[in-house]
N, C-alpha and C positions, 0 to 999 in steps of 0.2 A: 751655241749662243746664234740667233737669227741676226742676220744683215741681209741687206737688199742684193747682196751680190757674192756673199761667201757661205760655206757651209762646213760640217767635219763630220767625221764618222770614225769609229773605231774598230780595227783588227788586227790580228798577227797572227802568231806561229806557236806551235807546240803547247806548252802547257802556261801560257801566258795568263797574268793576273793584273787587275787594275790595282788591287789593294796593296799596299806596302807589305813588308816582311811582318812588321807590328800588327797590322790590320788584317792578315791573315790566320792569326792564332786564333783559337778556339772561340767561336761565336756562335750564338742561336738564333739570329734573326739578321735581317738587312735592313738599311736604310737605301732611300733613296731621295737624294737632295735636287732641288729645282726651284725655279720662281716663277711668278706669274705676271702676265699682262708686260708692262715695259720693264721690270725689274723692282718689284714691291717686297722683297725681302727673302729670306729663308724658308722654304718649306719642305717638309718632309713626309716620306711615306714609308710603310714598313712592311715587309713581308717574310714568311718561314722560308720560302721554297724559292725566291726571287723571281716569282713569275706573275703572282697575283699579289697586288698592291694596294694597301689600306691607306687612305691620306690621314694624317696628324694635324688636326685644326691649326691653321697659321694664318700669317707669317710667325714663326720662331722668333726671328730677328728680323729688325726692320733698318734699311741703311741710314747711318747719320753722317758719313765722311764721302770727300771727293763731292761727285755730282749726286749724292744721295739716290744712286740706284745700286741694287743687289742682283745681279746677273749672274748665271753661271758659277753658282757656289761650288766650290770642289773642297772636300773635309779630309784629312789624315790623321791617323794617329799616332803619336809619338811614342818612343820607346819607353815613357813614363807614363803611358797612358792619358795625356793630356791631348785634346783635341785641336786641331790649328785648320783653319777655314781663311781661305782666301776666294775674292771675287770681283766680278768687274764693277766699278763703281760710277763708271759713265761712258757713255758712246765715245767722246773726244777728249778723257781724264789721260794725263801721263803718267799716272799711278795705278794702284789698286787697293782693294780692301782688305784689312786682316782682322782676326779676332781669334779668341782662344776660350776653350772650356773644358771643365775635368767632367763635365756630366751631361752636356749636350742639351742642357736646360737653361743654366746661368752661362752668360757669355762676358768676357772680358769687355772694357772700353775698346771702342773700334779705332784702328789707327789706320792712317792712309799712308801707303809704303811709296815714297816718289821714285818708283824704279827707273822713270825715263824723263825726269822733269829737266834733266840739264841738255836734253837733245831739243833744240828750238822746234825742229819741224815733225816732232812726233805727232801722229795724226790719232793713235790708238793705242790702248794696251788693253787687250781682249782675253778673256776665257783663261785668266790664269789657274794652275795646277801647283798644289805643292806635295812632295813625296818626301819621305824619309829615306836617306841614302844610308845604309846600315855598314856598308863596307868603309865609309869616311866618315860615320858618325856625325852627320850634318843633313840638313833640310836642303831640297833644292827647289825652288819657285821658278815655273817657266811659264811665259805668257806670249802673245803674238802680238806684235807693234807693226805699222805703218810708219816706215822712215824713209823718205825718198833721198836724204842726203847720204844713207848707207849704199845707195845703188853706184855700181862703176861707171852707170851711164845716165847723163842728166835727164830730168823731166821723165821719168819711169813710166809707162803707161800701166794703169792699173795703180799706180802706188808700187812700194817696196815692202811687202808683207813678209816677215822673218819671224822666228822663235828667238827669244832671249831668256836667259836664267842669271839668277844670282843663288850662292848658297849662304846659308847662316846656320848657326847652331843655337841661338837664343832669340832670334827675331828682333835682336837690337842692333846688330851689327852683319853687314853684308859684304861679301865678296863684289868685286868689280864687275859690272855687267858684263856679259858677253852673249854673242850670237851662237845659238846652240846648234842651228843646222841651218846649211843654205843648200837645198836641193837644185839650184838653178831656176826657179819659177816661185811666182807668188804662191803662198801657203799660210793657213792659219789654224789657229786651234790645236796647237800641237799636243798630245798626251804620251806619255811614256809608261811603258808596262815591262815586268819582268818576265823571262821565260825561261826556265832552267839557269844556265849561267850567264845567259845573253840578255841584254836591254833593247828592248824594240819601241822606235818612235814611229807615230803614225801623225799624218799632217794631210790637209785638204788643200790642194790646188784650187785657186779662187776660180769662181764662175763667171761666166758672161751671161748673166740673166736675160739681157734684151734679147737674145741670139738663143736662149734655151739649151745653154751648153755648159752641161755641169762637170765642173772639174774632177779629174781622178783624186782618189785617195791612196797613198802611197805609204810605204813602211820603208823604216832604215832600221840597222843593226849596230850595235856596240858593246863592247866587252864592259864599259862603264855607263853608268846612269848619266853622266855629263858628257859622254861620248870620247872620241869621235865616231859619228855616225855613217855607214856607208848604207846607201840608197838601194832597194832592191829593183830588180829590173821590173818584175810584174806589178802592175798596180792592183790593189787589194778590191777597190770596187770603182766602176766605172757608170757613168750615166744614170745616177741615183741620187733622187731630190730630197736626200735625208740630211740631218745634223744632231747635234746634241747627244753625243755618244756615253754610253755607260755599258760595264761589263761586269759579269760575275763569274768565278769559277766555281762550280757545284761538282766536287768530286772529279768522276771522269768524263763530266760534261762542261761547257763553258757557253753562256748565254751572253747576246749582244742586243743592247737596245740601241736604235737611233729613231730620230722623229722625224717624220714626214711632215714637216711644220708647215708646207702650204696646203695640206690635206687635214690635219688635224688628228693624226692618228700615228701610233708608233710600230715600227717595224722590229720584230723579235727573231733573232736568228739563233741555231743551235748547233754545237758542232761535237764531235767526241776527239777529233784529231787535227782541228784547225785548216783542213783542208777542205772537206766537204760540209757545207752548210745547209741546215734545215729551217725553213721558215715556219716557226710555231708562233705566230702572231695570233692564231686563234685559241692558243692555250695560255697565252699571259693577259693580264689586265693592268694598263698603266692607268694613273690617275687623270683623268681629261683635264686639260689646260695646262699640265707641267711642262716646264721647259727645260733646257740643257742644266744636267746636274752630275752628279756622281754617285755610285755606289758604295757603302760602307757596312764592312762587318761589325755588328755589336753584340753584345752579352744580352740575355734575356733580362738582366736586371737593369742596364741600360736603357734595352726598350720600355721597361715598365715606368722608368722614371718620365719618358716623355709621353707613353700611352697606357695608363693603368688597365685599360679594358683590352689592350691587345690580347689576343688568342681566348677572347670570351665567345662563347657560341651566342647568337641572336637566337631568340623565340621564333617560332614560325610565324610567316603572315597566316592573317584571318582566312584571306580571300586566295582560290588558287589564281594563277597568271598574274597579269601586270594591270594593277588598279590603281587610280591616283585619286586625290582630292576627296576623299570619302566624306559624305556626310551621312551620319548617324542619327538615326530618331527610333523612338518607341511608341508603336500605336498598339494598345490593348494587351494580346498576350505575345506579341513579336517585335522583336527588333528589325529594324532595315537599314541597308547600307546601300547608299547612292552614290556610286563613285564615276570617274572619268574612265573609260577604256583605254588602256595605255599603250604603248609599244609601237609606235609609230615617229619617226624623226619628223618634229615640226607640228606634233599632236593633231595629226589629220583623222582623228576618229569622228564618224559619223551618226553613232546612235548612242543611247544609254541604255545601261540594264540596272536593274534593282536585285538586291540580295537579301533574304531575311532568314531570321533564327528564332527558335525558341529558347535557346541558353547561350548565344553569343558565342558558341564554340563550332555548331555543325550550322553551315551556311548553305542556304536553297538559291539557286540562281533562277529569278523569276522570269527570266528573258528580257528582250528588249521591251521596255516600257514607252520609248520614243525614238522613232527614226527620223532624222533631219531631212533627208533627201523625199521620204513616203510622206511624211505628217507635216511639213512646213511648206510654204511657198515662198519664204523669204530668205532660207540659210539651207546648205545642205552639207557643210563641214564644220569643224573645229567645236566637235561638241565636248565642252569642257564644265568642269566644276559646278555640279547642280547642287539644289538643296531644297527642302522641302518644308512645308509648313500647313496645318489643317485649321479649318474655321468654319461653323456652321455645317457640319458634316462632309464637306467636301475636302479635297487635297490638292494643294497648289503645288506645281513642282516649276522653280525659277531655275533657269541654266543660261550659261554662255553657246552662242552658236553664231559663228563667223565674226567674232568680236564684237557682237551685240548680246543683250540678255532679252530671254524671252521667258513666257510664262506658260503652263499647260494644266490643264484641270481635269480631276477623275474622281470617280465615287470612292476608289479602294485605294490604298497605297502602293498597290504594283499597278494601278492603270486597270485598262489601257487610259493614256492621257490624248487629250486633244487641244488645239491650240485655239483658244478664244478670242484672239485679236487678229490673226493673221498678219501680224507685224510685230516688230520688237516691242517690248515694254519699255525697255531703256536702248536708245540708239546711240550709237558711238558718234555720229555726226554733232549731235548736241553737248558732248563732254570731250572738248580737246585737252590734250595733255596728259592724258589718262588713257588706260585701256578699260572698255564697259566690259567686264568679266566678272567671275567668282561671286555672283549673287548669294546673299544669306537674308532670311526673313525670321524674325523673331517676334514671336506673338506674347504680348504681356499679360499679367493677370487679369486686367481690365478688360482683356478683348483687343485692342489697339495692336495692331500690326506693323512693323518697321522693317524697310529694305535696306540693304547693306550692300555696297559694291565696289570695284575699282581695284585696278592695279596701277600703281604709282600714286595715286590717291585714293583716299576712301571716302566716299560720298554715304549719306544716310538720307532717309526721307519716311515720311509716315504714310503707309499706304491707305488707300480707300476702302471703305467697307467692302468692296466687292474683291479685294484681293488683287486686283488686276489693273490698278488704276493709281496715280499721285497726283498731287498738285505739284509741278515741276518749279514752281516759285518758292517750294520751301525746303527745296533740297540743300542740305550742309554739306560742307566739307568737315570732316571731323577725323583729318588724317593724323597719327600720333606720330612721333620720333621714329624713325627707322622702319616705317611701314612700307611694306612692299604690295602686298595682296593677301588674298584669302581672308576678309572678315569674318568674324562670328562673335555673335553677342548670347550670353547666359546670365540670367539672374540668380542670386542666391541671398535671401534675406531681403534687404532694401538696397543693395547694391548690384549695380549692373557692371560685366565684365565685357569686353570688348577685348577678343584674341586675334591676332593675326599673324602673318608671315614674313620674315625678313630675309633677305637676301634673295639670289635667283633661284628658283626649283632646280637648274642643274647644279647649284653649288653646292659642295658637299656640307658647306655651312648653314644650308636652309635650316631655319629656326622658327620657333612660335614665341612670341611675346605678348605681352597683355597690358591692359590698362584698367582703371576704376572709374566709374562717375556715380552720380546721383540719378542721372535720367537715362533713358535708351539713346537720346541723341547727345549725350556729353555734357560739357566737355570730359573727355577722358585723361587722365592723370596717369602717365608710366612710373610704376614703381622701380626704385635701383636695381631690385634682384630680378634680373632679366637676363636672357630669355628663360622661359618656363620649360621649354622642351627642345632638347637638340641632340644630333647624332653623336656618339661615342663610339672608338674601336672601329668594328667593321660594320656599324650603324652607320649610316650616312643620308645626308639631305633628308631628314625628318621634317616634316613640316604639313601645311596645307590641312587642315583638322577641322573636326568638329568637336562637339562636347554634348552628352546627353546624361541626365539623372535617371538613374535606375530605381526600382523599388527598393524601398528602406531609407534609413536616415542618412542623408548627406552622402548618399553613394553616387559618384559620378565616374564616368568613362569619356577619355578621349580619343576618337579616331584618327588616324593620321596617314600619311604614306612615308616612306622611305625608298633609298635605292634598293632595287632588286638585289638580293643575296644568292648566288654572288652574279658578279656581270652585268649590275644595272647602273643606271645614269638618270639623266634628267628625262629620259625619254621612256625608261622601263622601271617602273616604280610599284610597291606593292603596299597593301593595306594593313593595317595594324590597330590593335586596340591595347591600351595601357590604362590603369586605374590614374585618375586625377583626385587629386586632395587639395583642402583648403586648411589652412592656419587657423589657430583661434582667433586670431584679427583680422581674418578674411582673406588673406594673402593667400593666391595660389603657389602652392609648393612645386619644386621642381620635379617633372615627371620622370619617373625612371623608365628609359626606352627599353630596358631588358627584362622588365617586369610585365608579363602578359595579364590580360584579364581573367580571372577564374570563370569557369563555366557557371551561370547561374538561370535556375527556372524561372522564367518570366511568369507572373500571374496570367 
């Protein structure tokens, strides 16, 4: 759990396991619980090997009790296969949240357990964990609290942080609260694991962040889950700014995760003997943005209820390497893809490539068609999200550069393109409260061309006949509900379809929604059945698309990017193609991201 002063990590000895005896029973997969932001709810990721993690769209559960936060969720399985979850319900609450479930999908009504309400000076109830104690046939709930009055000396410096616990058989009646362990110094985020016939308690000495002094992580050992515990002489970890522990026992190996929360990355360590640890961070992939949670072993059937596409292989990307924001267009007997060159944090690409194909399967790199430092005088970085249109025998290439929108012109779809203006077509200084990126041009059946653009807001305007100018007084705001970026317009019959991306491109929930209008400039009405394209299973972050009509009756294709598989994120994305279909009443049907486009010979 993130705090300004305190951290936690997990480590111990021998064959230690985080899971209880019931949890360590036969299971086919792992779940990693977590939260996002300040505590939005329960998030889950799954893995077959406890190393490569795939997020399940969430939150699965949102908080309703206490201060209505859900941080540090910890789940255990009881002997009757009922799952029990506890969590931090608020920074200053004097209790914790609790809920139960038989399938991890449907959860009971949430309850607030007032475990510290009777102590007036209680300041915190943080990072609760729940375990089943088979030896005593009861559950043990442990948490960390700051209670100055519990200190033997008045006004203790830095508070008086200790671990407390209660026991219960039914989560209705509870034993009297007791202090679980007092090592003689402030500590938080206690966790308990069993190793052989011993129980190990691991806790974190509090930090002095202004002095950048990171407290020790220490362990204690006992014969019973509730103690008494004896402090081990040697700290387990020193001078490491990590927290959010999670651990899995994998046969003869054990893997430990800890969150470098100030750096936005995870540490992963592996051991065969609990003495020597190897850094395997480069072999593990934790979901970006996840925070303090726990690991839980589940059966394949339990996982399928949460993630029906778990284990399903994704179709191959159509382009090699990392390419995002693909614009697909068909000119004559070839299809062209115009993507953003991906692969740099902060999206610092400086040039654009084009790719072409005669069958949508075999793609040829046409090389660099526009190089910002070489070809422009007004921008040299952030070459993003291009689009193309043709009119009067010319090809007009619209693109984002240094968060402005430019236009270039060529005689052929693959260039070479030149800048006819020597300045942006759309300047960011003219449109505040949004980013001037992600251009798209739609040419209607009457020859009229319309420019759409924007992140945060969606703007639209009819272009001049020269395709490189417009009357700024005619710019409209057509932003639909849920809009974030990446507008695209296509026409089918007498209806116009505006499609766009929702959420941030770094978010696994990135997706495509649509609206319908009778005019290219709207207004666009967003149907209830949205989004039409989103990630599932191993496919995450699917969005920023384009749509093209292929030869044949009502034959449409949608191009989009997803997180690279494996190991991708919002800076490492790959381009895909899937069929796009409309229903009889004109609605866009949901796109199956596991269905690739079949090869087709273009005329």
